C-alpha positions as CSV (number, residue, x, y, z in Angstrom):
1,I,0.0,0.0,0.0
2,V,1.6,3.3,-1.0
3,G,-0.9,5.8,0.3
4,L,-3.2,5.5,-2.7
5,P,-6.8,4.3,-2.8
6,K,-5.7,1.0,-4.3
7,E,-2.7,-1.3,-4.1
8,V,0.3,-1.0,-6.5
9,S,2.1,-3.9,-8.0
10,V,6.0,-3.9,-8.0
11,D,8.5,-5.2,-10.5
12,R,9.6,-8.2,-8.3
13,R,8.4,-10.8,-5.9
14,L,8.8,-9.8,-2.2
15,P,7.9,-11.4,1.1
16,A,4.7,-10.1,2.6
17,G,5.2,-7.1,4.9
18,T,8.5,-6.0,3.3
19,R,9.0,-2.3,3.5
20,V,10.3,-0.9,0.2
21,T,10.8,2.4,-1.6
22,V,9.2,2.5,-5.0
23,R,9.4,4.7,-8.1
24,M,5.9,5.0,-9.4
25,P,5.3,4.1,-13.0
26,S,5.0,6.7,-15.6
27,R,2.2,4.9,-17.4
28,P,-0.9,3.4,-15.8
29,G,-0.9,-0.4,-15.5
30,E,2.9,-0.7,-15.3
31,P,4.4,-2.0,-12.1
32,A,6.3,0.3,-9.7
33,A,10.0,-0.2,-9.5
34,V,11.6,-1.2,-6.2
35,V,14.5,1.2,-5.7
36,P,17.1,1.8,-2.9
37,P,15.8,3.9,-0.1
38,R,18.4,6.6,-0.8
39,E,17.2,7.2,-4.4
40,P,14.6,9.9,-3.6
41,R,17.3,11.8,-1.6
42,E,20.2,11.3,-4.1
43,K,18.3,11.6,-7.4
44,L,15.6,14.1,-6.5
45,G,17.0,15.9,-3.5
46,L,14.0,14.9,-1.4
47,H,14.0,14.3,2.4
48,W,13.2,10.6,2.8
49,G,13.2,9.9,6.5
50,F,15.8,9.1,9.1
51,S,17.9,6.1,10.0
52,V,17.3,4.9,13.5
53,R,19.3,2.1,15.1
54,L,19.5,0.6,18.6
55,A,22.8,0.8,20.4
56,K,23.7,-1.2,23.6
57,D,25.1,1.9,25.3
58,L,26.0,5.5,24.5
59,P,29.6,4.9,23.5
60,S,28.4,2.2,21.0
61,V,26.5,4.9,19.2
62,W,29.8,6.2,17.9
63,S,31.9,3.0,17.9
64,E,29.2,1.1,15.8
65,C,28.6,4.0,13.4
66,P,27.6,2.5,10.0
67,F,29.4,5.3,8.1
68,G,33.1,5.1,7.2
69,G,34.7,8.0,8.9
70,G,32.0,8.2,11.5
71,Y,29.6,11.1,12.0
72,D,30.6,14.6,10.8
73,L,28.5,16.3,13.4
74,S,27.0,15.1,16.6
75,L,24.2,16.9,18.4
76,G,23.0,16.0,21.9
77,T,19.6,17.3,23.1
78,S,18.8,18.3,26.6
79,D,16.8,20.9,28.6
80,K,20.3,21.7,30.1
81,G,21.7,22.4,26.6
82,D,22.3,25.8,25.0
83,S,19.0,27.6,24.7
84,D,20.4,30.7,23.0
85,W,20.9,29.1,19.6
86,L,17.4,29.9,18.5
87,Q,17.8,33.6,19.0
88,G,18.6,35.7,16.0
89,E,20.0,34.7,12.6
90,G,23.6,33.9,13.7
91,F,23.3,30.2,14.3
92,R,24.7,27.9,11.6
93,L,25.3,24.2,11.6
94,P,28.6,23.3,10.1
95,A,28.4,21.4,6.8
96,F,28.0,17.7,7.3
97,K,27.2,14.5,5.5
98,H,26.2,12.3,8.5
99,L,24.5,14.1,11.3
100,L,23.9,12.2,14.6
101,I,21.1,13.6,16.8
102,V,20.8,12.0,20.2
103,F,17.6,12.4,22.2
104,G,17.4,11.3,25.8
105,G,14.4,9.9,27.7
106,V,12.1,11.9,30.0
107,E,15.0,12.5,32.4
108,G,17.3,13.6,29.6
109,L,20.8,12.3,28.5
110,E,22.5,13.0,31.7
111,P,21.3,9.9,33.5
112,V,22.5,7.8,30.6
113,V,26.0,9.1,31.0
114,E,25.9,8.8,34.8
115,A,24.8,5.2,34.5
116,H,27.6,4.1,32.2
117,P,30.5,2.9,34.4
118,E,33.3,4.1,32.2
119,L,31.9,7.5,31.4
120,A,30.9,8.0,35.1
121,A,34.3,6.9,36.3
122,H,36.0,9.5,34.2
123,G,33.6,12.2,35.2
124,I,32.7,12.9,31.6
125,E,30.2,15.8,31.2
126,T,27.3,14.9,28.9
127,S,27.8,18.0,26.8
128,A,31.4,17.1,26.2
129,L,30.3,14.0,24.2
130,F,28.8,16.1,21.4
131,D,29.9,18.7,19.0
132,L,26.7,20.7,19.9
133,Y,24.6,20.3,23.0
134,L,21.3,22.1,22.4
135,N,18.0,22.7,24.1
136,L,15.6,22.1,21.2
137,C,12.6,23.1,23.2
138,P,13.5,26.2,25.3
139,G,10.6,27.6,27.3
140,Q,8.8,24.3,27.1
141,G,6.5,25.2,30.0
142,S,6.8,21.9,31.8
143,R,9.6,20.1,33.7
144,T,9.9,17.4,31.1
145,I,8.5,16.5,27.7
146,R,8.1,13.1,26.2
147,T,10.7,11.9,23.8
148,E,8.2,11.6,21.0
149,E,7.2,15.2,21.5
150,A,10.9,16.3,21.6
151,L,11.5,14.5,18.3
152,L,8.8,16.4,16.5
153,V,9.5,19.8,18.0
154,G,13.3,19.4,17.8
155,L,13.5,18.1,14.3
156,A,11.1,20.9,13.1
157,A,13.3,23.5,14.8
158,L,16.5,22.0,13.3
159,Q,15.1,21.5,9.8
160,P,15.9,24.9,8.3
161,H,19.4,24.7,9.8
162,T,20.1,21.2,8.4
163,R,18.9,22.3,5.0
164,R,21.2,25.3,5.1
165,A,24.1,23.1,6.1
166,G,23.6,21.0,2.9
167,A,22.0,17.9,4.4
168,S,18.9,16.5,3.0
């Protein structure tokens, strides 16, 4: 199902429930072509979602990075992060190819760092783990916000900056 009133056939046989990216046919009745998920971004310059993965702990986020050379830019989010970045026109993200954005749970990222034996033993400040440590929801009006709310608000706030930095 591709968000249309009827199903669309594809150019190959796939197991039921397989998630795919398709290029819609140019003529009615032709099957849609299954394409790599990066095609809309690389060929058309379209935003096509985010990659999400599970890591066993915070250091593994970096050590198990799927990109050769790692992340160009890492951004931690916290209500204790810099709130001034939204003020004025001066804020600019550096150019990047692979941006990592880390959202904490209801208590933030700080408890994750404090609970990791190695990070805690070395007294690592949470903000020191990231290139940028930002409060994406300043003036949120409550002590905490849920992660799913922070994702929507934070990604919306960052979107014009990621576009300007050349990421899509």
